[in-house]
Every structure is written in C-alpha cells, then in structure tokens.
C-alpha positions in Angstrom: -52.6 -22.6 -6.5 -49.4 -20.4 -6.1 -49.5 -20.9 -2.5 -49.6 -24.6 -2.8 -46.2 -24.6 -5.2 -44.3 -22.2 -2.6 -45.4 -24.8 0.3 -44.1 -27.6 -1.8 -41.0 -25.9 -2.8 -40.4 -25.4 1.3 -41.2 -28.7 1.9 -38.8 -30.0 -0.9 -35.8 -27.6 0.5 -36.4 -28.4 4.1 -35.9 -32.1 3.3 -32.7 -31.2 1.3 -31.4 -29.6 3.9 -31.9 -31.9 6.6 -30.6 -35.2 4.6 -27.3 -33.8 4.9 -27.2 -33.9 8.6 -23.5 -35.4 9.0 -21.7 -32.9 6.7 -23.2 -29.8 8.7 -20.4 -27.2 9.9 -20.2 -27.0 13.5 -20.0 -23.4 13.6 -23.6 -23.1 11.7 -25.2 -26.2 13.5 -23.1 -26.5 17.3 -22.8 -29.9 17.9 -21.6 -30.0 21.3 -23.0 -27.6 23.7 -23.2 -28.1 27.6 -24.7 -26.3 30.3 -23.5 -25.4 33.7 -25.4 -22.7 35.5 -26.5 -20.2 33.1 -23.6 -20.4 31.0 -24.0 -22.6 27.3 -20.6 -24.1 26.6 -19.6 -25.1 22.8 -16.9 -27.1 22.1 -15.8 -27.8 18.3 -13.1 -28.8 16.2 -11.8 -26.6 13.5 -11.9 -28.5 10.5 -9.3 -26.1 8.6 -6.5 -26.4 11.9 -7.8 -29.5 13.2 -7.8 -27.9 16.8 -10.3 -27.6 19.6 -12.3 -24.5 19.4 -14.5 -23.3 22.4 -16.3 -20.6 23.8 -18.9 -19.9 26.8 -22.2 -17.5 26.5 -24.4 -16.3 28.8 -27.7 -14.6 27.3 -31.2 -13.2 29.3 -33.1 -10.3 28.9 -31.9 -8.4 31.5 -30.7 -5.2 29.3 -31.6 -1.9 29.5 -30.9 1.0 27.3 -32.0 4.7 27.7 -33.9 4.8 24.2 -35.9 1.8 25.2 -38.8 1.3 27.3 -38.5 -2.6 27.9 -35.8 -4.8 28.9 -33.5 -6.3 26.0 -31.8 -9.5 25.0 -27.8 -9.1 25.9 -25.2 -11.8 26.3 -21.7 -12.2 27.4 -19.2 -14.1 26.2 -15.4 -15.7 26.6 -13.8 -16.9 23.7 -10.1 -17.2 22.0 -9.7 -15.0 18.8 -6.6 -15.5 17.1 -5.0 -17.2 20.1 -5.6 -14.2 22.0 -8.3 -14.0 25.2 -11.3 -11.9 24.4 -14.5 -11.2 26.5 -17.4 -9.7 24.8 -20.4 -8.2 25.6 -23.8 -7.9 22.7 -26.8 -5.9 23.1 -29.8 -5.6 20.7 -29.2 -1.5 20.4 -26.4 0.4 19.1 -24.7 1.3 22.8 -21.3 3.6 21.9 -18.2 3.8 19.2 -14.7 3.8 20.2 -14.5 7.4 20.3 -17.0 8.6 22.8 -18.3 5.6 25.0 -16.8 4.1 28.4 -17.2 0.5 29.7 -17.6 -0.4 33.3 -18.4 -3.5 35.4 -18.5 -5.1 38.9 -19.0 -7.9 40.7 -21.5 -8.9 43.2 -21.2 -5.8 45.4 -17.5 -5.1 45.1 -16.2 -1.7 43.6 -16.1 -1.9 39.9 -13.8 -0.9 37.4 -13.7 1.1 34.3 -11.6 0.1 31.4 -11.2 0.3 27.7 -13.1 -1.6 25.5 -13.6 -2.1 21.5 -16.9 -1.2 20.0 -17.7 -3.5 17.1 -20.4 -4.8 15.2 -22.6 -2.0 14.4 -21.9 -0.3 17.5 -23.7 -3.4 19.2 -20.9 -4.9 20.9 -18.1 -3.8 22.7 -14.9 -6.6 23.5 -12.2 -6.7 26.1 -9.1 -7.7 24.4 -5.9 -6.2 26.6 -4.6 -9.5 28.0 -4.2 -7.7 31.7 -7.9 -6.3 31.5 -9.2 -9.7 30.4 -6.8 -11.4 33.1 -8.6 -9.0 35.8 -12.0 -9.4 34.8 -11.7 -13.3 34.6 -10.1 -13.6 37.9 -13.1 -11.8 39.5 -15.6 -13.5 37.1 -14.4 -17.0 38.9 -15.2 -15.9 42.2 -18.7 -13.7 41.7 -22.3 -14.6 41.2 -23.5 -11.5 39.3 -22.1 -9.3 36.8 -23.3 -5.7 36.4 -22.3 -3.9 33.4 -22.3 -0.3 32.4 -22.0 1.4 29.0 -21.9 4.9 28.9 -21.9 6.7 25.5 -22.1 10.5 24.5 -24.1 9.7 21.2 -26.0 6.7 22.7 -26.9 7.3 26.1 -26.5 4.5 28.8 -26.7 0.9 28.4 -27.0 -1.7 31.5 -26.9 -5.6 31.8 -26.8 -8.0 34.5 -25.6 -11.4 34.3 -25.5 -14.3 36.6 -22.4 -15.8 36.6 -22.2 -19.2 38.9 -20.6 -21.9 37.2 -18.0 -19.5 35.5 -14.7 -21.5 36.6 -15.9 -24.4 33.9 -16.5 -21.6 31.2 -13.1 -20.2 31.8 -11.2 -23.2 31.6 -13.0 -24.4 28.8 -13.4 -21.3 26.9 -9.4 -20.3 27.1 -8.1 -23.9 26.9 -6.5 -22.6 23.6 -5.5 -19.2 24.7 -4.1 -19.4 28.4 -4.7 -16.1 30.7 -1.0 -16.6 32.0 1.2 -14.3 30.3 3.6 -15.6 27.7 7.2 -16.0 29.1 10.0 -14.1 27.5 12.7 -16.5 26.0 16.2 -15.5 26.7 17.0 -14.8 23.1 14.3 -12.3 23.3 15.3 -10.8 26.2 18.8 -10.0 25.2 17.7 -8.2 21.7 
C-alpha cells in the first residue's frame, strides 16, 4: 500500500515538472547543444544580462588516477567567466591542491608545457585562467588532434587524461565569443597615468 502511494506521488511530481517545459532555465536544461566531432557546444541566452553565453566540452572515460584501478570519467571545458577565457579540467577523483600540485599538457606528439593552474571544486577540478596561458593553450588546441593532460600532486599522486580535439576551432570560436583571446588594447589615457 505504501509503495503505491510513493509511486503515485512520483508520477504526479514528474507530470508537474514536465508540464512547465517552456519555463525551464537553459542553465538547468540546456536548450541548444551542437556536436562538432567530440565537442559538445552549448549556447544560451542569459536571462539576467540578455547576452549570449556559450561553452564547449569534451567528456570521456580516458582518465586515470594512481589510486584507481579502472579508467575514470574526465572532461575539458572552454568557457568565459567574468568576461575572461578559462579552460577547466574535471576529474572524478581528487587530483591536487594549489599548494602542492602541478599541471602539464601536450598536444599530439609535440613537446608539452607545465603551467600554473588553480584547483577548485573539492580538488577535483583545475582551471587555467592566466590570459597568456589560456591563449597559448587554445592556439595549440586549434591545430591538434589529441590532448594529453597530466597532474602531479604530493598528496594525491598522479592523474592523467587524453582527449580527442578534432573540431576544436568551432568550439574555440563559440566558447570564447564573449571574451576574445586577444589582449585588450591599452587606451591612451590609461597609458599616460
């Protein structure tokens, strides 16, 4: 008897939530998603500012961590945050902290780079936010087929991931349309002060 009541309540709740489809917020329920190769490109209109917002994401199960026996879900995302270009890497396990970890990456078979990243979201995400570093990363991304990422941390071991990157130019163009990668020009008045 009690199971029937729970099922009836769930059916009613699902019906009530499903009936308001037009009023759903695009951040909660993405409305425009395009696929370009492995990239999923999302576009939204911000209901607060009226400006367009976009991001591009590749997710797969090609992540590894020294404490895990099996491959793990990972993702890389290109986005604007506070009108600044950001690259975010998401892992399913803790990968490091700002005081004792380093991030490195390479594209295809080219020599890689070790850079400064900032660890966020329970130490499972790392972002590249330095404008020069993001610009360098995106320049190489646009010309590559495969991205390899490695994080080394004193307290969490080593984490790695590999991402297919074909079709990246469309992802780059869309994700960074609201925060171009070109350095802002210094106005004459600012240069004199």
